[in-house]
C-alpha positions, 0 to 999 in steps of 0.5 A: 350637345346636339351629337350627344343628344342623337347618341343617347336616342340611338342608345335608349332605341337600340336597348328598347328594340333589344329588350322588348324584341327578346320579350316578343321572341319569348311570348309568341305563339304564348296566346294568340295575338301574344306579339300584338298585345306585347307590342300595344303594352310597349307602346303604352309604357314607352310614349310617356317617355318620348314626351317627357323628353321632347317637351321636357317635362309634361306639357300639361299639369298631370292629374291624379289619373295621369299618374296612376295610370300612365306615369305608374306603369311607365315606372314599373314597366321600365324598373322591370325591362332591364332585369326581366328581358335580361334574364330572357336574353340569358336563358336564350343563349343558355338554352340554344346549345340544347335546342331549347333557347325559347323554353329556357329563355321563358323560364328565366323571363318568368322567374325574374318577373315573379321575383321582382313582382314579389319584391315590389309587391312587399315595397308596395306594402311597406309604402304604406307602413307608417311608423313614428320614432322617437329620437333622443339628442343630447345637446351640450350647451343646451340652456335648461329651459328648452330641456324636453323640447319636442320637435315632430320631424316630417320629411319628403312627403312628395305630395300631389293629387295622386298621393292617397288621401287616407295616408297623409290623414294618418300622418298628420294624426300621427304628428299631432297626437306626439304632442310637439312643441314644433313642427319641421318638413325638411324639404320635397313637399311636394313631388314635381310640379308648383301646382302640387302645393294645392294638394298639399295644403288641402292635407297638411292644413291641420298641422300644428304645434304651439311654436309653430310649424316650420317648411323648407325646400327640397331639390323637388320643390326648387324642380317645381319652380321655387318661386311659385311653391314659395308663393303658393305656401306663403299665401295658404298659410301653412306656417313659416317658411325658411331659407336662409333664414332664422326665426328665434324662440325665446323662453326667458333669457334663453334663446334657440335659433332655427335656420332654415337652409336652402337646397343645392338644386337651387344653384345660383338661385335664392333658393341655393343654400347660403348658410353664411347669411343665414348663420349671421343672423343668429344671436350670440348665446343661441342654440342653433337647429338647423333644418337642411334637406339634403346632408351633405350640408351637415360638415359646413354647419356643424363647422359653424358650430350648429348644434343639431341638423335634421335632415331627409333627402335620401329616402334611405334608398327606399331600401335599406337594411337598418341593422347593418346601417347599409341603404341604397343610398349609400354607396352614394353619400357619406351620411346616408341614414340615421344620426351622426355626431362630429364633435359637438354637432348632431345630425339626423336623416330621416327615411321621409314619410313618404316616396318618389317614382313608385310606391316603395318601401323596404326596411325605410318604413315612412316615418314621422320623427319625434325629436327630444332635446336633453341637456348634456355634457357630451353629444349624443343621438339616441334612435329608438325603435321605431312603432307602427303608428 
């Protein structure tokens, strides 16, 4: 393992030298001290990576200023670096036979930088374009007592001290304006640290619904240390935390069982999914609605006659072409976005309400989803056009 780590470190160092070296050659002479300025910027955006690798995380709690002015520049820079420097190298090589290597390299790098900058700016604006989407689900066997039950779904909020409070107020206001019967927060409540629960609690405390607010863990909640995250959530009294547990809602003799799963990121811990255990507690005759952060759990839930599963996790890749049913997550996941039906089991995958990494969303706007249950003979998901909140 140590040998592999050293090899990876050498590869990373060579890549960074090649990338920054190409940009150094291109920027040399553009203005006095240009190479020194580039070197300083390279250090500013690369040292955080070295520190993160060295300590396998931050050895301190990263506050809002650190995340905004250290972590975010790192993300932007290292997303753009391979493309801009690669374009520069191509320009250098392509222009060399004509005696214009530097000029061709500069033009190629600037064009790449301009295109990427435009895309990232559009994605940044898109990350603040909150929408409300109505999803009607036809549920076979649903008791008429629950016809029209309304569930507001939030997912992948990734809240930390750096998250815009104004945006979170809009999320809360949008969810409450829908007058849901219950609210489901389907994982990735916090960004990456258990301490982020304090920011989550401040923002989400106003959430309320007659039948309750329900939360389940996502992979980032597990990475943050689920035991500590769960304790903080329960202490804050923000709603009901479900981890392989069941909450039964009754109307007369009719019952709906709300099942919250764990997340596959939990490995062998208590935060891992245990579908069989959770469903063993469902009363006979109840319609089962599962909250499962990762849609990869849906097949096992569908096999066990779960009527509806609400998921998130994929973010729709934060870049999607909804009319084509494609997103950046589609090549990696069988079920990556939108509504799905298998036999009498239904799945809706939310694009999420927040973002991870950088504020970037194109074609996958941050969403508050209103899911309405309908009695039906055949299972079907009706996904309506989203509207700006």
